[in-house]
N, C-alpha and C positions, 0 to 999 in steps of 0.2 A: 573382247570378252576374256577375262583371266581363265586360265587351265584350273580345272578342281584340283583340290589337293588329294593326297592317297586316302587321308581320312574319309573326304568325301565321296570318294569311288567305294570305299570299303563300308561305310556305315548306311544300313538303311533304317534302322531303328534305334533309339537311343532311350536309356532309362536313367533318370536325374534323382538319386535318393538324397533328401534331405529334410530338415525339417522346418525350413523358411523358404517358402516361395520367394517371399521378395529378393534374398540374397543371389537367387539364381535366374531371377526374371529376365535378366539379359541374355543369358545362355539359352534360355527356352525360345527367345525370339530371334536368335542367332540361327539356331536349328530350326525354326519354323521358315525362315527367310530363305534356305536353300533346301528346302523339301525333305529334310529328316524327320520323320515321325519320331514323335517323343513322348514320353509318360512320366510324370513328376508324382512324388509322392515320399512319405515317410518310410522307414524300412518296414513297419508292419503292412503299412498299405501296398507296398510293393512285393512283399515277400511271396504272397500267394500269386501273382501276376507276370512274375519276371518269367516263369516256364513257358506260358502261352505267347508272351510278348517275342519272346526270342531275341534280345537285342544283339547288338555287335559291340555297343560300347555302354559302360555305366560309369556315370559322374557320382562320386560317392564321397560324403563327408565322413573321414575316419573318426571325427569327434561325436559320433551318434548321441553318446551320453557323457556329458562331462562329470557325472558323479564317478563313471568307471574308469580304468586305467587304460592303457592303450592296449594292453595284453587283451584285457576283457573285450574292449569294442573289437579286436581284431577275431577274436573268437566267434563273436555274435556273427560277424561277415563271413567269416568261414562256415558257419552254420547255414546261412541264405545261401551262400553258393552250393552247398553240399545238397540243399533241398531243391534248387532251382535248375542246377546244371548237372542232370545225369550223366554218367560216364558214357561216352559212344552214341549219345542221343541229342546233342548241343551242337549247335553252330559255333564256331571260332569267335571270341569276344576278347575285347579289353578293357580294364579299369582305369579310370583317372581318379585319382586319391586328392581330395582338398586337404592338403595340410602344408605346412612350412617345415616340419621337423624330418629332417633325411632321415634321423634313425628310426623315426615311426615306418616309413616306406621300406626299409631295409629289413625292419623285423617283420612286417607284412609278407614282404617276397620270401622270407626265408620259411614262415609258416606256410605260405602256397607252396612251395618247392616241396615239403614235407608231405604235402597232401596229394601233389603230382606225384611222388615217387610211390606213394600208397596206391593211386590210381582210384581215389574216393569219388572224384569227379571231374567233369571236363574244366580244367583251369585255364585262366586267361593266357593268351598269347603275349599280352603285354600289360605291364604296370606301371604307369606314370604318375609322379606326383607334382600337384601345380598348386600355387598359392590362389584360393579364392579371393582373399583380400585385394590382390593386384588387380582382379578383373572388375571387383566391387567399383574400385577407385578409378580405372581407366577404360572400363566397358570390355565387353566381350567379342571385339571385332576381329581380333587377330587369335583367338583361341585356337582355333583349327590347323592355323599356320604354325603356331607355336607346337602344338601337338605333333603335327608334321616334323619339325625341326628335330624334336628329341625322339620320335621313332626312328628317323633316318639313321640314327647314329647306330641303330640295329639292322643292318641288311638284309639279314635272315628274315627277320618279321617283315622287313618291308615287301620282300619277295613274296612271301605266302599272302599277304593282304592283296597284293598286285595280282597274285595268281588266282585267289577267290574271284576277283571281278573278271578275270579271263574266263574261268570255268562259268560264271553266270552268263557269260555273252555267246559263249560255243553251244551251252544248252539252248539258250534262245533259237540260234542258227540252226541246229540239228532238229528241233522241234518243227521250224518253219519249214524246212525242207522236207520234212516227212509229210506235214500236211498240204504241201505244194503238189505232192503226187495225186490228190483226190481235190479235184477244183470244184465238184457237186456237194454240196454240203448236205444233200438229201441222202448220198451214198457214203459219207464219212464213216458213219457206224459200222457198215458191214466190211468196206474196201480197207480200211486202216487195221481193223481187227484181223483180216486176212493177212495184211502186210506182217503184222506183230506175231502171227503165228508162224509164216515162212521164216522170219528172223529168228525166232527161237527156237525151230526144228533145225534150222542150219547151224545155230550155235551147239545144241545138245549133240547133235550126231547120231542119235539113237533111231531105229526104225521106227516108224510113224504107228505100226500097229501095237508097239509098244507105249506110246505115249497117249494113245485115246482112253488107257486105263486111267482115268483122274485121280483114282484111290491110291495110286502107285507111285505118281509123279507129277509135281508141280509145275507144269512148263511155264507158267506165269513168271517164276523167276528167272529163267533162262531168257523171257522176254524182256525183263530189265537189264540183264547181263548184256545181251546183243544190242540193247539199244545204249548203254553204256558203252559198247566199241564204236558205235556212230558218234556218239559224243566225242570220243577220243579221236577220232579223225578230225574234227572240227576244231578241237581244242588243239592240235599240232599246227593248224592252220593260222589259229588266232595267237601264237605265241608273240610275245612283246616284250620288250626290256627297256621302254620309255620309263625315266624316272629312277629306275632301279639298277644299281651298280652292286652286282654282289662281290665281286674279286677285283684286288688291284693287281700289282704287276707280280706279286707272288700267289700263289694258292695256301690256303689255311695249312698249318701244321697239324698234326695228328694230338689233339688234347687229351687222350688216353692212353698214351705212352706207359703211364705209371699205374693204369688200371684197366688191365687186359679184360677180366672179366665183364667190364662195362660195355667196352668195346664188342666182345662177342655177343653179350646181350643185344647190343644196339643191331648190329648186323643179322643176327638170327631173326629179329621182328621184322626187319626190312625185307629180307629174303621170305620171309612166309608171306609178307603182304604182296609181295612181287609175284610168287610162284605157285602157291596152293589155294585152292579154293574149298572153303568148309562150308559154303552156303548151298542148300537145296541139293544136298548129297543123298541120293535114295538108294537103299539097300535091293529094293526090287528092280532097278533098272541098272543093266551093266552098260557103261560107256567108257570110251577111250580114254585112259589118263587116270581111271579110280585107281587107288592104294587100298589095300586090303590088308588087316592084320589077319596072321596066318599061323596056325599051330607050327610049333619047330618039326615035328614029326613028319609034316607035309613037304617040307623042302628037301629037292633032290641032293643027295650026299655030294655031287660035285659043288655045292655050293657051300662054300667056306663061310659060316656066319659066325661073327665073335661070340662067345659065351654068354656075354652080359647084354648083347642086342635082342631087339624084338623082331620077328621075322615078318616079312611084308612081301606083296607081290603088286605090281602094276600092270593095268591092262593096254596092252601096247599093239593093238590092232590098228592099222590104217585107217583113219577116220572114214575114207570112200569106201574101202571093203567093208568096214563095219556097218554101215548105213544101209547098204544093201546085202549084208549078210552073204558076201561072197565066201567069207571063210569064218570057221569058228572062233572063238575069242581067244586070243592068245596072251600069255602072262609072262612076265618076266620076274622071278623071284629075286628077294635081296634082304635088306635089313634098315633098321632105324637104332643108332647108336647113341647115348647120351654122351654130351660133351661138356666138360666145364672150362672154366678159366687156368686151370692147371697147364701151363705152356708145354711143360716136358712130357706128361701123358699124353696130350693132344698130339703132338710132335711123332710121339712114338706110335700111337693108334693110327695116323694117317700113313707114316711110312709102312706100316703093315699092311694096309688096305689098298694101297694106291697100285693098281695093275691096269694092263691093257685091256682086260675083260670086264673091270667095273667100270660104273659111272657112280662118280661122288659128287653131292652137293652139301656143303657145309658152310657155316651155321644156319639149323632152319630151325625156328621155333615153332612148337606143336604142344598143346596141352600143358602150358606152363612150363615145358622144358626146352634144352636145346639140344638138337641134334645131329648126327652125321648121317645123311640118308643116302644109301648104296644100292646099287642094283647089279646082279651079277650076268652078264649076258650068255654065260655059258649054260645057264639054268632057265629053261622054258618050262611052262605048265601049261593043260589045258583041261582043269578040274570043269565039271558039268555045271552048265547054267544053274540048276537047281541048288547045287550045292552053294552056290554063291549068293542068289537072290534070297534064299530062306535062311540067312544069317549064319550060315556056318563059318564063314567067312567075313569078319566085319569090315566095312567099308570105312574108312578113317577121313580121307580126303580125296579132292581130284586136283591133279597137278594143271596149272593153267596153259594155255596154248604153247607160249615161248620155250617153256621148259618141256613140255611134251614133245614139241618138234625137235628140240635137242636132242634127247634121250633116243627119240626113235630113228634120227639120222645117225647118232652113234652106233645105235645097236644095228642098223641095216649095214653101216660098214663094217662093223665085227663081223656081222653073219655072213655078208657077201665075200669075203677075203677069200681068194682062191689059194693062194701060196703055190710055190714052185718046188718039186721033189730035185732040187740041185744037189750036186756031189761035191763035197770038199774034202780035201785033204787033211788029216790030223797034223796039224802044226806042233812041232817038236818043241821041246823046252827051250829057252833061249840060252845058249852057252855062256858060260862064264867068260869074263874077260879077263 
């Protein structure tokens, strides 16, 4: 039995947009034969249903209306994509254009690239052009292999398509393992709910008496986050490289050498995704890792904050102490200073900020801007719980566990340094030769 193509593992559902079913009947039969659900229709018929179908691939005739120019037809397709693939709410998908004109494919890609830059909707991860007449003459039996051959010229796209399949398998494995903990169907409703509550409370780290006040904190969101962490464990074990070769004998060179702003923006967004959490951040519940916006006047004088920066503080109590309320909340003050692609200015700012008593993380994207995030280990604060939970200090986000652990470890190292009062003679000036 031959192994599946990358397209076969990635695609669960396909949409075929065409005015003539007869011309694509062979494609429909091919997809049916390998178990890929598919829906055929004209653009008007498909336009209202694509959003609910959530396809991984769209086969689309670019000459939808022969009376219109290629530019006009592309505009119609772009409107359809905007209506059916809302930003951040759609699965990855690709588009196969039926056209023999290379210039039309390139024009389509350029317009979609502009839409991606504006973040109007979820844009396709690949756009491939194929000749429908070729398959009408010779049949559709090799179309998926042909698609694979084209897509494999883009190793990064191959990686992400393969990764999606790995995520699906890991999700199934994580779910099966959790259900295996309860072998009695009659007890699933209560025992699995209890397991989820334990996972959620463990993830949150806040005292239980604070969490039972349902109006103040949505523990369900933390149940999702905790289960995602279990998924991550299965995902690591499911890592595979079959059929995907990302790198050759040398690593890729930096494509942004001449566009530092683009590079800064890219890294800032990646750092934000990796290190900060803005979901389910509750003002009324204080948890370790929360970062608050505070008035400049409340920052201790020892904390030298740049004039143009906003002042913040982070809750830095060790989670075990916090859970059992062994100590009052402990905060370390700091700042968030905007940074941009001006290399000279950025270097000057960083040279002035880098000290052994400071923790710096940059660039990091927040609320549409790039920042240098800094904390001053010399500046501790213990504001009252009421002052925080009532909104005097606004919670901005929560740092994720890896970043929290790194800040806490470096703060602890700085705070615990004993030092020694050793005696040194004053060195004389070096004599002139």
